[in-house]
N, C-alpha and C positions, 0 to 999 in steps of 0.2 A: 900078404904082409900081416904079421901079428900086431894087432892094435889094442891098446889099453885106453878106455874111456874113463876119465876121472870125474865123478859127480860128487861135488863137495860144497861146503859152505865156508867161504873165505872169512877171515876176520876183517871186519869193516875198517878201512883206512889204516891198515897195518901191513905194509908190504914186507917188512922184515919177518914177521910171524908167518905170513903166507908163503914166502919164498922158502922158509925152513920146512914147512909142511909139503910144499911142492917137491923139494929135494927128496924128502923121505918117500913120497908117493912115486916119484920117478924111479928111485932105487928099488922099491917094492915091485913096480911094474916090470922093470928090466929083469929082475930076478925070476920073474914068472914068464919070461920069454918075449916081452913086448919089444918091437922095433920102432913103433910110433906111439907116443903118448899125447892125448888130447885133453886139455883142461877147458873150463868154461870161459865165457865172456868176463872180462875184468877179474880174472882169477887172482891177480896179484894185488888188487886193492879192495876187492869186494864190489858188488854192484849196489851203490847207495847214492842217493841225492845229497850232495854236500859240497860246499865251496872248497873244501880241502882237496877235492879231486884235482884241482888245478895246481895246488901246492905239490902234489905227488906226481905230476906229469914229468916224464923223462924222455930224453932222446933215445934213439936206437943204440947209442953208445953209452947209455947210462947203466947204473948198477943192476937194475932189474933184468934188462935184456942180456947184459954180460953174464949174469948168473945163469940164466937159461941157456945161453950159448955154451958156457963151461959145463953145464950138466949134459948137454948133447954130446960134447966132445968126450967127456969122462966116461959116459956109459955107451957111447956109440949108438945113439938113439935120435930119431926125429922128435921134435917137441913143439907143440902148439899151446900157447897160453895168452890170455887177454891181459892187457895193461893199458894205462893212460899214457898216451904219447904226446910229447911236445915236438912239433915238426914245423920248421919255417914260420914261426910266430903263431901257430895255431895248436889247439889241443884236440886230440882225436881219441875216440874209443877204438882201440887198435888190437890186433892179434899178431903176436910175434911167432914166427916159425923158424926154428933153428935146426941145423943139420949137423951130423957128426963131423963133417969136414970144416965146420966153422962158419958156414954160410948163414946169413940172417936175412929173412924176408919179412916185410911188414904189410899186413892188410888193414885197411881203415874202413870202419863201418860206413856203409853208403846210405842207409835209411834209418834216421834217428826218429825216436818216438817220445811222446809225453814230454817229460822234463829235460830229456837229453839235448834238445835244441838250445837250451840255455847254457849248456856246459861244453858242448863239443861242436866242432866243425865236421860236416859230413865228408866222407871219402868219395872219390870219384871213379876209381879204377878197379877192375878185377885183378886178381893175382893168380897166376899159374906157376907152380914150381915143379921142375923136373926132378924126380928122385930115383933111387935105385929100384923102387917098387912101382913106378908109373908116375903119371902126371896128376898133381893135386891142385884143386881149386878151393877157394875159401869164401865163407860168408859169416856174418855175425848176426845172430838172433833175427830181428825183423827183416833183414835182407832176404831171408829165405822165402818170404811171402811174395816176392816180386819176380814176374816172369822174365823181365829184361836182365836181371842178375844172372839167371841161368841160361839165357840166350847167349850171353858172353862166353859161357863155358861149354855149350852144347858141342859134342864131337871133339872136344879138346882136352878133356880130363878123364881120368879113370876112377878118381876118388874125390869126394867133396868133404871138407871139414867144416862143420858148423858149430861155432862156440856160442853159447846162449846164456841169458839170464831171463828166461821166459817165465812169466808169472801165471798164477791161477788164483781164483777166489778162495776164501775160507769163510767159515761162519761169522768171523769178525769183520769181514770186508764190508765197508759202507755200501748201501744198496745200489746207488747209481754206478759206482765203479764196479761193484760185483756183477751187475747186469752186463756190463761191457766185457768183463773177464769170463763170463759163463762158459763160452766155448773154448777157452784158452787151453785147458788141460788136454782136451781131445786133440786140438791142433798141434800141440807140442809133439805128439807121437805120429800124427798123420802126415804132416807136411814133409818131414824127412823121408818117409816111405814113398810118398808121391814123387818127390824129386828123384829118388833112386830109380823108380819105375820109368819116369818120363825120359831121363837122360841115359838110362841103362848103365848106371854107375853104382859103385858102393858109396855109402854115406856114413860118416862118423859124426855123431851128434852128442856134444857134451853140454849139459845144462847144470846150472846151480840147483841146490836144494836148500830147504830150511825156510824160516820166516823172512819176510821183507816188508817194505812199505811201498805202496803205489800211489803216485799223485798224477792225476790227469788234469791239465790246465782247465780252469773254469768249472771244475766239478768238486771244488772244496779242498780241504786239507788232505795231506797224505793219509792213507788208510791202511790198516794191517792187511797183508795178503801173504802168499807164500810162492816160492819158486816151484814150477811144475814138475821138476825132475824129469823123468821119462828118457834119460840119456840112453844111447844105444848105438849099435852098429846095424846097418841095413844093407842087404846084398843088392845086386843089380836088378833083382826082380821086386824089390821093395819089402822083402821078408825081414822081420826083425831077427837078428842072430843072438841077441843077448837078453837076459832077463831084466825086468824092471824092478826098481826099488824106490821108495820115497826118501831114503836116507843116503848118507855118504857111502860111496861104494866105488870100486874099480871093476869095470866089466871088460872082458877080453873076447876077442874074436879074430878070425883069420879069413877075411873075405877074399875071394878069387877074382882076378881081373877077367872079365868076359872074353871069350876066345876072339870075338870080332875086334877087340881093342888091342890084341897082341900084334906086334909087327909081323909083316908077311916076309918070309925069307924064300927066295926063289933059288933053287939049286939047279945048276946046269952041268952036263957031262963035260 
């Protein structure tokens, strides 16, 4: 399956501007052959700590997901993008997955970190979607660190989509927060590779890039940091198939489904 991984810096708290950019990047990706386009965590609102996130929460029938759904139909492409979801009285850090046939699936982040606990309710369930190219499972950022998340998918999927806003320290990051983020840049590239090796599946990892603010409760005010970038596609052996960049970019790759994942067809005379 030809996959496009979009690494970009959304405009904070501006879904209209972000959806316009997403539309343009989907069109660009499809023109270059992509059949699946993956955007980062909270790609439609930006990943930012602000009470307006609740104001921007929408249901799966809202304008944001409907726009993504229409893009999938228009271009005949599968599309994954993060948004703030309002569902049954709660607000979730969610990932929309839309299909060319109009199907909409929603994954909700299961492991919240730092300030997220004050804004979102955690999701509870894995999500597996059958597609023309195989079975896809989903995770959002910190989810990828937990073995039980992948235990739910073991032997059941051919591709994992991980949307993230994974941070790293910068020279401007306050010491105590920076100390905690010190290994973060390395892990952003290592964890998707290890998941691919462990489950023997392909992994599509889309992370945000650019500056951000990180606030860890009890460690003072928010401090400058940056998103770790390092987006990419990893094959079922854990090999990175796409080049790395610190800036906005669209990476392309065509991972193959391992032979042992293909259906067995028995022919008889």
